[in-house]
N, C-alpha and C positions, 0 to 999 in steps of 0.2 A: 387567579381568583375569579369565580363567577360573579355575576351581577347580584345574585341573591345574598352573597356573603361579603360583598365589597364594603369597606369601611365608609361611613358617612363622615368625611373629613371635616375637622373643625375649621370654620371660616373665621379669619381675622375680622374683628369688628362686629361680632355677634352679640348676643345677650345671654347672660349667665344668671341662674338663680341658685343660691347656695344656702343650705340650712346648716345650723351649727356654725355660723360664719363669724362669731365673735372670738373664736379661738381655734387652735388645732388645725385639722385638715381644712375646715371651712374657711378660716382666715387666710391660710396659705393659698388656697384655691382662688380666693378673691384677688390676692396680690398677683398671682400668675395670670388670671384672666385679664386683669388690667394691662399686663405686659403684652397680651395678645390684642390689645385695643378693644376689649369687650366692654359693654356696659353691664354693670353688676348690681344685682339685687341681693343684699345680704340679709339673711333671716336668722333670728336667734331668739330664745326666750329670755336671755339676759339683757334687759333693756339698757342699763348703764354701759355695760361692756360693749354691746353692739354699737351704740351711738358713738362711743369713744373710738372704736376701731374704724367705723365708717368716716368719722371726722378726720382721722389721721390719713386715711387713703384719699379722701377728697382734697386735703391740704397738699398732697403730692400730685394732684392733677387728675385723679381718678373720677370717672363718672359712676357714682355709687348711690344707691338708694337703700337705706336700712328699713326693714319692716319687722317689727317685733312679732314673733310667731311662736305659738305653741304647737309643735308638729303633732302632738297627741290629739289635737282637736281638729276634726274635719272642717269645721267652720273657719278656724284660724288659717288653715292651709288654703282653703278656698279663697279667703280674703287675701292671702299672699299672691295667689294667681291673679286675682283681679287688680291688685296693686301693681303687679308686674306689667300687665297689659296697659294700664294707665300710664305707667312711667316710660315704658320702652316698646312694648309689643310682645310677641310670642318668643319665649326663650329658645335659643339653640342648644343650651346646655343646662340641664337640671341635675344638681348634685344633692341627692337625698342623703345627707351626711350626719345629721344630728343624732347623737347617741348617748346613752348613760350606761353605767356599770354597776352591777350588784352581784353578790355571790352568796356563799354559804351552802350548807347541806340542803338539798332540794326540798326535803319535807319541812324544813324550818322557815322557808320563804312564806311570808304572809300574803294574803290576798292583795294588800296594798303594794307589796313588792312586785307581784305579777302585773298588776294594773299599771304601775309606773314604768317598769322596764319594757313590757310589751307595748305599752302605749306609745313610748318614744321610739324604741328601736325597730319595732315591726310596723305598728299602725302609722308612725310618722312616714315611713317609706310608702306604705299603702296609700296614704292620703296624697303624697307627692305624685305618685303614679296616676291616681284617679283624677287629680286636679289639673295636671299639666299635660299628660299624654294626649288627650283628645285635642287640646289646643295645637300641639305639635303636629298631629296627624292632619288636622285641617289646614295648617300652613303648608304642609307637604303636598296636599292635594291641589292647593291653589298655585303652587310654584314648583316645577319639576327640578329646579336647581337648589331648593331649600334642603338643608340637612339639620338633623337634630340628634342629641345624645342625652341619655339618662344614665347616670352613674349612681349606684346605691352602695352605701358603705355597710359591709358586713364585718367579717373578722375571720382570722384563722379559727376562731371559736365556732364559726359556721361550717367548718369542714372536719373538725375533730370534736371530741367530747371530754374535755378535761374535768376531773372531779372538783367538787366544792365550788362550782361556778355554773350550775345547771340552768338557772334562770337566764343568764346571759347567753349560754350556749343555745338554748331553745330559741331565743329571739334572733340570734344571728344565723342559725341553721335555716330559720324561716325566711330570712332576707335572701339567702343564697338561692333557695328553691324558687322564691318569688321572682328573683331576677332571671333565673334560668327560664322560667315559664314566660316572663315578659319577653325575653329574646325570641322564644318560639312563637308567641302570639304576634309580635311585631312582624316577624318574617312572613306570616300569613297575609298581611295586609299592606306592607310597604317595604321599600328598599332604602328609604330616605331617613328613617329614624332607627337608631341603634341604641343598645344598652350594654352596660358592663357592671361587674360587681367588684368592689374593692375589698380585699381580704388581708388587712394588715395584722401583723403580730404585735409585739410590744414596741410602741413608738411613743416618745415623750410628748404627750398632749395633756389636756386638762381632764380627760375622762376619768382618771383615778380619783378626782375630787368632784365627781358629778353630783354627789349628794347636795351640793350647794344650790342646785336648781330643782331639788325635789319639792313638789307642791306640798303645802302644809297638810292638806286633807288626805295625802297618801303617806304621811310620815310614819316611821316606825319609832315608837318611844324608846325601845331598847334593842340593841343588836345582840344576837346570840354569839357564843364563842366562835362558831364556825364562820359567821359573817365577819367578825372582827379579824379572824385569821385571813380570810379571803381578801379583805380590804388591804391589810398590811402586805400580803404577798403581791397583790396587784400593783400597789403603789411602788413597791421595791422594784418589780420587774419593769414597769413603765419608766421609772427614773433611770434605769440602767440601759434603756434602749439606745442603740448606737446609730439607728437610721432616723433622720429627722422628718418631721411632718412635711417640710418643704420638699425633701427628696421624694417622698411618696406622692405628693401632688404632681411633681414633674412626671412621674410614671403614669399618673392618671391622664395627663394631657397627651403623653406619648400614645397611650391606648386609644384616645380619641382619634388620633391621626392614623394609627396602623390597624385599627379594628380589633385589638385584643379584647377578650371578654373577661377573663379572670386576671385581676391585678394583684400582685403580691409584693409585700415589703421585704419578706425574708424567704426567698425560694427554697433555701436549705431546710425550712421547716416542713416542706412537703413530704418528707419521709414519714411523718406521723400520719399524714393523710393516706399514704400508700399502705401503711400498717392497718389503718381502719378499713380500707377497702379489702385488704386480704382477709381480715377478720369476717367481714360480711360475706365474702365469697366462699370461705372455708366450709361451712359457717362455724364460727366459734365465738365464745364470749369475748368481749373487748379485751385487748391486751392491756396489761398494767400500764397506766399512763406514765409511771415513773420507772419503767423497766431499765431505761438507760441513765436514770438519775435516782438510784435507790436511796441515797442519803436524804434527798428532799422528801421522797415518799415516806421514809421512816420518821422524819421530823414531823410531817403533817399528821401521820397516824398517831404519833405519841401526843401531839398537842390536842387532837380531837378526842382522844381517849382519856386524857388526864382527869377530866371531871366526870367520866362515865361511871 
């Protein structure tokens, strides 16, 4: 492996910043970072849940600082960066992980839906990159032994385009290309800061109940039939997930060590990515998403057409 592509190994005893840290991948990442003797800044918009999680980890001996953060707000993420500097210094590991889920037929998504989902899923990652990457590059310039990592949480929905979940797909496709571009841009200026993108499939986390954190000014007074169906299908799929959030975070930390870029929870799901690439190269219209699960496709079509 040449120097331009060598992994920036995770050093024991570093500093980690994790968004969405009150639950799911973020909380599991906090636990694992502490096992690596890292000092951890936990960020989340859920103030009560965040402080409860941080208190539990502190009681176990962890060096943890909770910072209530709305990743959709540039000012809030800038404040998170400043709080991190005050508490510990420049982070070696930034996990832009906070995310929300919403679905439905794409023309039925309201402006508020788009503002909420893109605000958290996409702009939250953008703000994390903008606020922390310059700090990491400066630390690298000052110390040739310093190493840093940025991991952005996307989804398998960032690599394929499943129906009735367009708004989520758009946000996650954007995170994938954002991270790919970040990789290319970092390679132009440093060999000490690396990035990766996490593309999980259905994993039991709190994302299927993410409406609990939706701001009141972006609330939808009533869900459409397609949105209700999307929510029910998502909750069912997430609940049935066989791979735990803790297992996925282990893979994230392995990627920090070996330099992997794409991190998957379900490698077997990559066949759908291959099908999409074949469609693009053919070129032809996208293959029926339910070609190998026609019963599910038939049920969805029937449900959506019932009131038509």
